[in-house]
Residue frames as qw, qx, qy, qz and C-alpha x, y, z in Angstrom:
[[0.000, 0.887, 0.462, 0.000, 0.00, 0.00, 0.00],
 [0.415, 0.448, -0.008, 0.792, 1.28, 3.42, -0.92],
 [0.318, -0.556, -0.452, 0.620, 1.62, 6.14, 1.70],
 [0.086, -0.036, 0.231, 0.968, 1.20, 8.88, -0.90],
 [0.402, 0.455, 0.470, -0.641, -2.17, 10.63, -1.06],
 [0.522, 0.493, 0.649, 0.251, -4.35, 10.08, -4.09],
 [0.213, 0.060, 0.250, 0.943, -3.99, 12.81, -6.72],
 [0.232, 0.568, 0.451, -0.648, -6.61, 15.54, -6.52],
 [0.452, 0.512, 0.608, 0.405, -8.60, 15.85, -9.74],
 [0.136, 0.042, 0.122, 0.982, -8.53, 19.21, -11.48],
 [0.247, 0.529, 0.554, -0.593, -11.59, 21.37, -10.95],
 [0.244, 0.427, 0.646, 0.584, -13.97, 22.09, -13.77],
 [0.059, 0.098, 0.141, -0.983, -15.22, 25.67, -13.99],
 [0.236, 0.580, 0.752, -0.205, -18.96, 26.38, -13.85],
 [0.151, 0.513, 0.397, 0.746, -20.82, 28.58, -16.26],
 [0.068, -0.239, 0.248, -0.936, -22.22, 31.81, -14.80],
 [0.672, -0.314, -0.240, -0.626, -25.77, 30.46, -14.41],
 [0.828, -0.185, -0.518, 0.112, -24.57, 27.36, -12.56],
 [0.412, 0.104, -0.458, 0.781, -22.25, 29.43, -10.35],
 [0.301, -0.307, 0.079, -0.899, -25.11, 31.80, -9.49],
 [0.795, -0.290, -0.376, -0.378, -27.32, 28.83, -8.64],
 [0.728, -0.085, -0.544, 0.409, -24.67, 27.36, -6.34],
 [0.150, 0.192, -0.336, 0.910, -24.20, 30.73, -4.62],
 [0.532, -0.333, -0.107, -0.771, -27.97, 31.09, -4.13],
 [0.842, -0.238, -0.478, -0.082, -28.18, 27.58, -2.67],
 [0.557, 0.031, -0.506, 0.658, -25.26, 28.30, -0.34],
 [0.117, -0.278, 0.185, -0.935, -26.93, 31.54, 0.83],
 [0.710, -0.332, -0.260, -0.564, -30.22, 29.74, 1.50],
 [0.823, -0.163, -0.509, 0.194, -28.47, 26.98, 3.46],
 [0.349, 0.157, -0.413, 0.826, -26.46, 29.56, 5.42],
 [0.373, -0.358, 0.025, -0.855, -29.68, 31.39, 6.32],
 [0.833, -0.311, -0.363, -0.280, -31.28, 28.16, 7.56],
 [0.719, -0.030, -0.496, 0.486, -28.18, 27.36, 9.58],
 [0.078, 0.292, -0.280, 0.911, -28.19, 30.84, 11.12],
 [0.623, -0.397, -0.130, -0.661, -31.82, 30.36, 12.20],
 [0.877, -0.211, -0.430, 0.049, -30.99, 26.99, 13.78],
 [0.524, 0.132, -0.439, 0.718, -27.97, 28.48, 15.55],
 [0.184, -0.374, 0.168, -0.893, -30.05, 31.33, 16.97],
 [0.790, -0.367, -0.252, -0.422, -32.68, 28.87, 18.26],
 [0.832, -0.100, -0.445, 0.317, -30.00, 26.77, 19.93],
 [0.287, 0.257, -0.346, 0.855, -28.38, 29.86, 21.47],
 [0.464, -0.429, -0.009, -0.775, -31.78, 30.93, 22.83],
 [0.881, -0.294, -0.345, -0.132, -32.31, 27.49, 24.36],
 [0.679, 0.063, -0.438, 0.586, -28.85, 27.60, 25.91],
 [0.072, 0.300, -0.250, 0.918, -29.49, 31.04, 27.38],
 [0.483, -0.212, 0.139, -0.838, -33.12, 30.63, 28.48],
 [0.415, -0.008, 0.872, -0.259, -33.85, 26.89, 28.64],
 [0.075, 0.261, 0.873, 0.405, -36.41, 24.89, 26.71],
 [0.368, -0.171, -0.117, -0.907, -39.69, 26.55, 25.78],
 [0.490, 0.043, 0.700, -0.517, -42.80, 25.28, 27.57],
 [0.227, 0.204, 0.904, 0.300, -44.84, 22.68, 25.68],
 [0.209, 0.738, 0.570, -0.296, -47.87, 24.99, 25.80],
 [0.082, 0.777, -0.159, -0.604, -46.05, 27.62, 23.74],
 [0.212, -0.247, 0.799, 0.505, -45.28, 25.17, 20.93],
 [0.648, 0.289, -0.228, -0.667, -47.21, 23.83, 17.99],
 [0.851, -0.028, 0.512, -0.118, -48.36, 20.21, 17.60],
 [0.297, -0.336, 0.713, 0.540, -46.18, 18.41, 15.06],
 [0.407, 0.477, 0.762, 0.164, -49.24, 17.49, 12.99],
 [0.177, 0.928, 0.227, -0.237, -50.05, 21.17, 12.50],
 [0.166, -0.730, 0.465, 0.473, -46.45, 21.96, 11.57],
 [0.422, -0.017, 0.828, 0.368, -46.35, 19.00, 9.16],
 [0.377, 0.677, 0.630, 0.043, -49.61, 19.98, 7.45],
 [0.080, 0.939, -0.013, -0.335, -48.47, 23.60, 7.06],
 [0.267, -0.544, 0.641, 0.471, -45.15, 22.48, 5.60],
 [0.429, 0.225, 0.827, 0.284, -46.85, 20.09, 3.16],
 [0.297, 0.849, 0.418, -0.129, -49.19, 22.88, 2.07],
 [0.046, -0.851, 0.299, 0.430, -46.21, 25.17, 1.42],
 [0.363, -0.259, 0.790, 0.420, -44.51, 22.43, -0.60],
 [0.431, 0.507, 0.738, 0.110, -47.66, 21.88, -2.67],
 [0.205, 0.931, 0.210, -0.219, -47.82, 25.60, -3.51],
 [0.296, -0.655, 0.446, 0.534, -44.19, 25.88, -4.64],
 [0.646, 0.645, -0.276, -0.301, -43.10, 25.90, -8.22],
 [0.978, -0.012, 0.082, 0.193, -41.20, 22.79, -9.33],
 [0.037, -0.885, 0.450, 0.115, -37.43, 23.19, -9.12],
 [0.906, 0.280, -0.268, 0.173, -34.55, 21.26, -10.52],
 [0.679, -0.678, 0.127, 0.250, -31.73, 20.61, -8.09]]
């Protein structure tokens, strides 16, 4: 077995449309991650929210499915 690392393949450049799509996806994922981080920081600072202040998971699921049904189809 060789101790040398495998060669790294050369990168292939993206066209402008693909690069813009990747940047938009990265921004959307970063925004979701920022929201999650702020929720976790709030829990760390103030504890868990009371169950009465939450939403039943069925209600959240149905609202999310309704939003998905209203969206325009997208290609990943």
